[in-house]
C-alpha positions in Angstrom: -119.1 79.7 4.3 -117.4 77.7 1.5 -117.7 74.1 0.4 -114.6 72.6 -1.3 -113.6 69.3 -2.9 -110.2 68.2 -1.8 -108.5 65.6 -4.0 -106.3 63.2 -2.1 -105.1 60.6 -4.6 -103.4 58.3 -2.1 -106.5 58.0 0.1 -107.9 54.8 -1.3 -109.0 52.4 1.5 -111.4 52.6 4.3 -108.5 52.9 6.7 -107.1 55.9 4.8 -110.5 57.6 4.7 -110.8 57.1 8.5 -107.4 58.5 9.1 -108.2 61.7 7.1 -111.6 62.0 8.7 -110.1 61.8 12.2 -107.5 64.4 11.2 -110.2 66.8 10.1 -112.5 66.3 13.0 -110.3 68.3 15.4 -110.4 71.4 13.2 -112.4 74.4 14.2 -114.9 75.7 11.6 -114.5 72.6 9.4 -117.2 70.0 8.7 -116.5 66.9 6.6 -119.6 66.5 4.5 -118.6 63.5 2.5 -115.5 61.3 2.0 -114.8 58.7 -0.7 -111.7 57.2 -2.2 -109.5 60.1 -3.4 -112.0 62.9 -2.5 -113.2 64.7 0.6 -116.0 67.3 0.5 -115.5 69.8 3.2 -117.5 72.8 4.4 -115.5 75.7 5.8 -117.1 78.3 8.0 -114.2 80.6 7.4 -112.0 80.6 4.3 -109.0 78.9 5.9 -108.1 76.1 3.5 -104.5 76.1 5.0 -105.7 74.3 8.2 -107.4 71.6 6.1 -104.3 71.0 3.9 -102.0 71.0 6.9 -104.2 68.5 8.8 -104.3 66.2 5.8 -100.5 66.5 5.3 -99.9 65.8 9.0 -102.0 62.7 8.6 -99.6 61.5 6.0 -101.5 62.3 2.8 -100.9 64.8 -0.1 -103.5 67.1 -1.4 -103.3 67.3 -5.2 -106.1 69.8 -5.9 -108.7 71.9 -4.1 -111.9 72.9 -6.0 -114.4 75.4 -4.6 -117.9 74.1 -5.3 -119.9 76.6 -3.3 -119.0 79.9 -1.8 -121.2 82.2 0.3 -119.2 85.1 1.6 
């Protein structure tokens, strides 16, 4: 299990946050723990960050940085 902070600078409004949240909901082994303007805290049951960045990109947003805040392998 791994918890990451994903920085998404262009995600500023409630509509943007809902769009990203909906994009992440369909991903297996991914839980959105918290979302705020410019930042999403995500828990991964596997270490597949690629699926997260792809889902955000497909929703129309760019990931600027991913920071691991907790890792339990």
